[in-house]
C-alpha positions as CSV (number, residue, x, y, z in Angstrom):
1,M,0.1,-0.1,-0.1
2,S,2.9,2.3,1.0
3,K,4.4,1.7,-2.5
4,F,0.9,2.5,-4.2
5,R,0.8,5.7,-2.4
6,A,4.5,6.7,-3.3
7,L,3.7,6.3,-7.1
8,L,0.4,8.1,-6.6
9,R,2.2,11.1,-5.2
10,A,5.0,10.9,-7.8
11,S,2.1,11.1,-10.5
12,V,0.8,14.3,-8.9
13,D,3.8,15.8,-8.7
14,A,4.6,14.9,-11.7
15,T,1.5,16.8,-13.2
16,K,1.6,19.3,-11.5
17,R,4.9,20.6,-12.7
18,A,3.5,19.9,-16.1
19,L,0.9,22.1,-15.3
20,T,3.2,24.8,-13.5
21,W,5.5,24.3,-17.0
22,N,2.5,24.6,-19.3
23,L,1.2,27.4,-17.7
24,E,4.9,29.6,-17.7
25,E,4.8,28.9,-21.6
26,L,1.5,30.3,-21.6
27,V,1.7,33.4,-19.6
28,P,4.1,36.2,-21.7
29,P,7.3,37.8,-19.5
30,A,6.8,40.9,-17.6
31,E,8.3,43.3,-20.4
32,R,9.8,42.9,-23.6
33,F,12.0,44.5,-25.7
34,I,11.1,46.4,-28.8
35,F,14.1,48.3,-29.7
36,S,17.2,49.0,-28.0
37,F,20.0,51.9,-29.1
38,Q,23.3,49.5,-28.2
39,T,24.9,49.6,-31.9
40,K,24.7,50.9,-35.1
41,E,23.7,48.1,-36.6
42,E,20.2,48.8,-34.6
43,L,19.9,52.1,-36.1
44,K,19.4,50.9,-39.4
45,R,16.1,49.8,-38.1
46,W,14.9,53.2,-38.4
47,H,15.3,56.4,-40.9
48,L,14.7,59.9,-40.3
49,Y,12.3,62.2,-41.8
50,S,11.6,66.4,-41.8
51,D,9.5,68.9,-43.5
52,S,12.8,69.8,-45.4
53,E,11.5,66.7,-47.8
54,Y,8.7,69.4,-49.0
55,G,10.5,72.5,-49.2
56,G,11.1,73.3,-45.2
57,F,14.4,73.7,-43.4
58,S,14.3,71.6,-40.4
59,S,17.1,68.7,-40.3
60,A,17.7,65.7,-38.1
61,S,20.4,62.8,-37.1
62,L,20.1,59.5,-35.2
63,R,23.8,58.3,-34.0
64,I,25.2,56.3,-31.3
65,K,26.3,57.8,-28.1
66,E,29.2,55.4,-26.2
67,N,28.3,56.0,-22.4
68,G,31.3,53.5,-21.5
69,S,30.0,50.0,-20.9
70,N,26.8,51.1,-22.1
71,S,25.4,52.8,-25.3
72,T,22.6,54.8,-26.2
73,G,20.5,56.4,-29.4
74,V,20.7,60.2,-29.5
75,F,17.8,61.8,-31.9
76,S,19.2,65.7,-32.3
77,G,18.5,68.5,-34.9
78,T,17.4,71.6,-35.6
79,I,13.7,72.9,-36.0
80,S,13.2,75.7,-38.5
81,N,9.8,77.3,-39.1
82,E,11.4,79.0,-42.9
83,I,9.5,77.6,-46.3
84,D,11.1,77.8,-49.4
85,Q,9.5,79.3,-51.5
86,A,10.3,78.0,-54.6
87,S,9.2,74.4,-53.3
88,K,7.4,73.1,-56.0
89,W,4.8,71.0,-52.7
90,N,3.5,75.0,-51.8
91,M,4.0,73.5,-48.0
92,Q,1.9,76.0,-46.1
93,R,3.4,74.7,-42.3
94,S,6.7,73.4,-41.5
95,G,9.0,72.9,-38.4
96,F,9.0,69.3,-37.4
97,C,11.7,65.9,-37.7
98,G,10.9,62.5,-36.7
99,M,12.6,59.0,-36.7
100,R,10.1,56.3,-37.6
101,S,11.1,52.6,-36.8
102,K,11.3,50.2,-40.6
103,K,8.3,48.5,-40.9
104,F,8.1,45.2,-39.2
105,D,8.3,41.9,-40.8
106,G,4.4,41.2,-40.3
107,F,3.3,43.0,-37.1
108,I,4.1,42.8,-33.6
109,D,1.2,41.6,-30.6
110,L,1.8,43.7,-27.6
111,D,-2.1,42.6,-26.3
112,S,-0.6,40.8,-23.2
113,Y,1.1,44.0,-22.0
114,D,-0.3,47.5,-20.8
115,T,2.5,49.5,-20.5
116,L,4.7,51.0,-23.6
117,A,7.8,52.3,-21.9
118,M,10.9,54.6,-23.4
119,K,14.0,55.2,-21.1
120,M,15.1,58.8,-22.3
121,K,17.3,62.0,-21.4
122,G,15.5,65.0,-22.9
123,D,15.6,68.7,-23.3
124,G,12.5,69.9,-21.9
125,R,10.2,70.0,-25.3
126,C,7.3,67.3,-25.6
127,Y,8.1,64.8,-28.2
128,I,5.2,62.8,-30.2
129,S,4.9,59.2,-29.7
130,T,3.3,57.4,-32.6
131,I,2.2,53.7,-32.7
132,Y,1.2,52.3,-35.9
133,T,-1.3,49.7,-36.7
134,E,-2.5,47.7,-39.5
135,N,-5.0,49.6,-41.7
136,W,-8.6,49.2,-40.4
137,V,-9.8,52.7,-40.0
138,N,-8.4,54.3,-43.1
139,S,-10.4,53.0,-46.0
140,P,-9.1,50.3,-48.2
141,G,-7.9,52.4,-51.2
142,Q,-5.6,54.1,-48.4
143,Q,-2.2,52.5,-48.1
144,E,-1.0,54.7,-44.9
145,D,-0.9,52.7,-42.0
146,N,-3.5,53.7,-38.9
147,S,-1.7,56.1,-36.7
148,W,-2.4,56.7,-33.1
149,Q,-0.1,59.8,-31.5
150,A,0.5,61.4,-27.8
151,F,2.3,63.1,-26.3
152,V,5.4,62.5,-24.5
153,F,7.5,65.1,-22.3
154,V,10.7,64.7,-21.8
155,P,12.3,67.0,-18.9
156,P,15.3,68.5,-19.2
157,G,18.8,66.8,-17.1
158,G,18.7,63.0,-15.9
159,W,16.8,59.9,-17.3
160,H,13.6,59.6,-17.2
161,I,11.1,56.6,-18.4
162,A,8.2,57.7,-20.2
163,K,5.2,55.2,-19.9
164,A,2.3,54.7,-21.9
165,S,-0.2,52.8,-20.0
166,Q,-3.5,51.3,-20.0
167,K,-4.4,50.9,-16.7
168,Q,-3.0,54.2,-15.1
169,K,-5.2,57.5,-15.1
170,Q,-3.5,60.7,-15.2
171,K,-5.5,64.1,-15.6
172,T,-3.0,65.9,-17.8
173,L,-1.8,64.4,-21.3
174,C,1.7,65.4,-21.2
175,C,3.5,63.9,-18.7
176,E,5.6,60.6,-17.8
177,T,2.6,58.5,-17.6
178,I,0.1,58.3,-20.7
179,P,-2.6,55.6,-20.9
180,L,-2.7,53.8,-24.2
181,E,-6.6,54.9,-24.2
182,R,-5.2,58.7,-24.8
183,Y,-3.3,57.4,-28.0
184,L,-5.7,59.4,-30.2
185,P,-6.0,58.2,-34.0
186,T,-4.8,60.5,-36.3
187,W,-4.7,61.2,-40.3
188,R,-1.5,62.7,-41.7
189,G,-1.2,64.7,-38.5
190,N,-4.4,65.8,-38.0
191,V,-7.0,64.1,-35.0
192,I,-9.9,61.6,-36.5
193,D,-12.8,63.0,-34.8
194,S,-14.1,59.6,-33.9
195,E,-14.4,57.0,-30.6
196,L,-11.8,54.5,-32.4
197,E,-9.9,51.9,-30.1
198,M,-6.3,51.1,-30.9
199,N,-5.6,47.1,-31.4
200,P,-2.6,46.7,-29.8
201,S,-2.1,43.2,-31.5
202,R,-1.4,44.3,-34.8
203,I,1.8,46.6,-34.6
204,V,3.4,47.6,-37.4
205,G,5.9,50.4,-36.5
206,M,6.6,53.4,-34.5
207,S,7.8,56.5,-34.4
208,L,8.8,59.4,-32.2
209,S,8.7,63.3,-33.8
210,V,9.1,66.6,-32.4
211,N,7.6,69.8,-33.7
212,A,8.2,73.7,-33.0
213,E,5.1,74.1,-31.4
214,G,2.4,72.0,-29.2
215,G,3.0,70.2,-26.1
216,G,1.7,70.6,-22.4
217,F,2.5,73.6,-20.3
218,G,6.0,74.3,-19.2
219,A,7.3,72.5,-22.0
220,K,9.9,74.1,-24.8
221,T,8.6,75.2,-27.6
222,G,9.6,77.6,-30.9
223,P,12.3,76.6,-33.7
224,G,16.0,75.9,-32.8
225,D,17.8,72.6,-31.5
226,F,16.2,69.4,-30.1
227,C,18.3,66.7,-28.3
228,V,16.6,63.2,-27.2
229,E,18.6,60.3,-25.8
230,I,17.0,56.8,-25.7
231,E,18.4,54.1,-24.2
232,W,15.1,51.8,-24.8
233,I,11.3,51.0,-25.7
234,K,9.9,48.1,-24.5
235,A,6.6,46.9,-23.4
236,L,5.8,46.2,-19.8
237,R,3.2,44.2,-17.6
């Protein structure tokens, strides 16, 4: 009888271990790196854009900064409100620069996570965090991905972690924590006046940009130099 009980106990223990292993496989890790800025090779996942493509005079660069054993990406440049009157684009407004990730191979699924976090060191400006999702808001004939945007205030000085959380509630949009529900659907920089919900399971890219105007109270605005240092972008639970 004792042998039977020992075998039964061993069988139960093995079943518990198997269930635990299966559960660990089903539950995603507490954090998931999306981008890190450690090597020049990783910068190839991004491309720069600015109003200079349409007749403006803003410029931007993205480089790796060596910090001893650690490295970070530096997104910097100059914002100008001037417009080339001879431009064929008939541009009405300038003063923007951005860095956008190249399109993912397929898409990434962040449905299991509630926070998008970015470790940044900035200059007191408000930057625009954009999440691109698979096109379902735009009409089928439009090729652009859906874009969802929110301000991220990066105080001057030391490192800050800017978060975009579904669950944390804040009274102001321009702060260190931004609920994903406050990422507004936009079309070519204009907010879509409709109640739409982002699908975090079909993300195809991200970007970070800066405008001469806009942002929250107390943020630096206007033309001139900008500089933000980024260590990583990751999803958290």
